[in-house]
N, C-alpha and C positions, 0 to 999 in steps of 0.2 A: 652969744652963742644966745640961740635963737632957744623958745623952751621946746621944753623933748615935742608940745603937743600939738606945735607948728611944721615938726617937722615932716612933709610931704612919707604917704604909707603910699611904698611900692613893690609889686607885685616880683616875687623873681617868674612866674612857674612855674610846671612838672622837674623834676631833676630827669636823667639819665635816667631807663631802666636799667638794670645790677641784670650785665652779661649770668645765662646757666652756668653750675665745675663744669669739668670735664665733665666727673664718672652718671651729671643728670643727662648731657649730650649723650653719651657717644658708650651707653653703657649694656648696646643690645649690638651694638659691631663685638664689645669686648668677652659678651656672653661667647658669640661666633667663630669671635676666632681660639675662647678657651676647647668649649666645644671639638675647632675639629683638628688641635692641636692632640685632642684627645682622639679621636675616629685615629691623627695620622702616629700615632703608640699604640696603640690595636693591634694595625697591621701589620708594621715593624715587628711584637709580637710576637704575631702568627706565623709570619715569614721566618724567622729567626728559629724560631719552634716549630718546626713541623714534627713530627712524628716519623722516629723512625724507624727505613724500610723491615717490612712484614719479612723476617727468617726465611729459607727454604726449609719444606718439611725437613726435607734427610740435615739440615743441619740442627736444627734440634730434635733429629730425632740420634745425633749422634753426639750431645752434648748432653744427653739425658742419658745414657751410659755412658760417658763418662764418671757423670755424677753415680751413677752406677754400683760401677766394680769400690767404689769405696763404703759401701752399704751392709747396711751385713745379710744377712744370707736371706734371709726372712723378706724384710723389707726392700730391699734390689729386687727383687722375682718381679713381686707388683710393683716395681719403678716400672721393670724394664715394658713386663706387657701392659700397664696400660702404656707408655711410649708408643712402645710396638704398634696397640690400635690406631692409636689416635694417627702414626705415622701413615697408615693404610689406608682410617678415614679419609685424612689429607687428600692421597694417591688421587683415590676412589671415592667419591661419595656416596654409592653402596655400601663398602664396607666399612655400616656406624660401627662405633664401637660395643652398642649395646649388647652386639647379635652373640650368639654363644659360639663352641669356640667350631665348634661341629659344623652350623648357620655360615658365620664370618668363611669359615675354609668351605663351604656347598658355595657364595658367592664370589669371593674369589676366583673359582676355579674358572668361570665363563669371564671373569675378565681377561681382553688380556695381555695386560701388558703386566701380572698379578702372573703368567704363567712361569715362567720363566723359572719361578721364586716358592714355582707350590711345593714342592722337598721341603728346602728349608726353614720354608713358612711356615707349615703345618707342623714339625718337630718343633719346631722351640713354643707354637701357643702348647699342644696337646705337652711339653718335657712343664714350660709351669703353673699347668694346670691338677696335671700330677706333684705336685710341689705346693696347692695353694691351698689343695684340697687331699690330694689321701696320705698329703705326709709326704709326701717319695722324697731321697734325701736329690738335690739338684747341684753340681756344680756353675758358682752366673757368671762363671768365667768360661763355662758351659753357654748356654742360656748368650748371652749377651754379643761371641761369638755369633753362632746360630744363626741372632738376628739381623748384622752388618752385611752378611752372605745372602742375607733375605731382602735387604731392603738393596744390595749394592746391586742382585740380579731386577729388582723394576728399577733400578734410575737408571744403568743398561738395556732396559727396556726400552721406558719414557725416549731415555733417547737416538731411540733405533726409527719403534715409533713418530718423533717433533721431525725425524731426516726427511726435508720434499723429497717425494718421492718422479722419478727423472723420467719421462714422458716417454716413449717404448720407440721404439728406430722403426721407424714404417718403412720400410722400403719404397724409392717412387711406384710410382705406377707406368708399366709397361702407357706409350704414346703410342699411335697406330697414322702417320705418315698419309695426306694424302698420296697419290702418287702422279708426280706434275706428268706434264705435255712431248717431257722430252724419255719421258719413262714407258709409255704410251708403244704397244707393236703398230709395224708400219703397215696398215692396209692393203693389201693386193693392187695391181697396180688395176684399173678397170678395159676392160679391150676394148684394139685398136678397129676398128670396120677395115675390110678385104683396102686395094689401091685398084680404081677405078681401070678398064681397059684403056690403051692406050691404042689410037688410031690408027695405026699404020697396022700393028695388034687385033683390031677389025676389020 
């Protein structure tokens, strides 16, 4: 066996490059994928968690009146008055809840949808004011019944005004027909000259 110093030295050359790991190569795609899934999740949550449809003003008023029937008289009067004023404002924005009773009656007196309910509307608001500010005795059931009657008339008027108005029926305009040639009067015959005398008569 030759000595170690006699063995020729051979260069093996550079080693093959170590490939990068999975996360080092695809971290950008992974981040984009996670962001895309998060956006899809947010959209799905918004679609399935839609806000409930707004209840019509009359339904809100009816619910408040039902609750007021179970409350003490003083609290019921305040709640009924607030609910009724809120209903009037929801029907027409000119009926501001901050108006005094007489001001509110003046405003609603010129709005067509409130005219059929003017009497029970005024009675309910004035009786509620008498109970709140003058301490007058007031049956809560009578106040609630008056408010319901006023609201019923307002709703009837709203449905009436919401109906489409049929177009007026206009009779067809009389048309004059030009006279035809057959309808024209026949002109008189032209005059015929007298016959010439014959030779035997000359």
